[in-house]
N, C-alpha and C positions, 0 to 999 in steps of 0.2 A: 097942351102938353100932350105925353106919350109914355102907357105905363102901360109896360107888358110882363106879366112875368113866365118862366117857366122854369125846369124842373121837377113833374110832374110825374111819373107811369106808371106801370105795374114792379108791382112787390112784393113777398112777401110776409108776411103778417111775426110780428117781432124783425122786420129787417127799418131802414130808416131813410128819410130822405132827407135832399134838402134845396126848399123850393127859392126859386132865389123876384126879384122885382125893383124894375132896372125904371127908374123916372130918369124921364125927358122935360126939359123943356120950359121948367121949373124958375130957366135965372133968377139964381138966387135967394129961391122964393124961402120960407123954412114951412114945410110939413109935416103932418103925423101919418105915416103911415100903419099898415091894419091891412089884415090880415079874414079874408070871412070864406065860407066855403057854401056850397048850393049841394043839395041832396032834391029828388022826390017826392022825400019822406017830409020833411021838412021844411023845403022851400032854403032864405038865407040865411045863415048864422054865423058870429062873428065869432072872433075865434083868438086874433091877439092886435092889441093897440102898439106900433114903441112911439115915443114923443120925442118931439126940442123942449128947448136945448142939450136937456141932460139926458136923454139917452132912457128914462124910464118907460118899465112898460107897462106894461098890460093881457096878460091869459087869459082867456074865461072859464074860469069850476072846474068847464067839461073835461080839455085840456094839459091844464096844471103839474108841471110835470113829468108832461113828459115833452109839448113841443116849446118852447121857445123864439122870441121872433125878436133880430140884433139890425144894428142899419148899418152901413157905415156911408158916413156923411163923400167920402169923394169920388163914393165909386154911384149916388144919388141910387144907391142898392139899397132893401132891403131885404129880409131873410121870414122864412122861415123853419126853422130845423126841429124833425119831428125822427121824434122815435119812438120807438115795441110800438110800431102799425096794426092797425086792429082793421079788418076787414069791414066794422061801420066809421073808419075813419075813409073807405073810400070816397069820395066824390069832385065836384070840382069845387077849385082851388083859386078866390080873385084876388085883388094885390087893387088899394081902395086909397087911392091919396089924399086928404081933405092941406089946402092953401092954407094960407094964413086971410087970404081971403074970403076961405072957413067955401075957394071953391071942391065939387066934389069931379073926381073923374077915376073910370075903374078902365083897369086890367083885360081882355079879351078872354079870361080862366086856365086854366088848368089841370085838366085832369088826373087824380090820385086811387092808385085803385090796390088792392089791396084782396090776392087772391093766393090762392095752396094752386 
């Protein structure tokens, strides 16, 4: 199984980014897709999850109203739309996949830097 994130980068405060996470190798198994972030100060934190089969979502309180998670099952891709970005959103963002057999997979991370 491969989990590959993209879409990170440098953005000004108030800007937006959309992170993508392409999942391959699950061979049709269902999965829960999640985003976590990691900073030196707080370590790894849960950001959001999207579930099968009805695409229910859960976004951590810290990011509700600004971040949204979604998935495109045809493309095996999980997205994290980040709006109204703040400097404190600077972090490495990781995609996490848990498949129907409860196996966990992580991507390599994508850096998001919010600065003026």
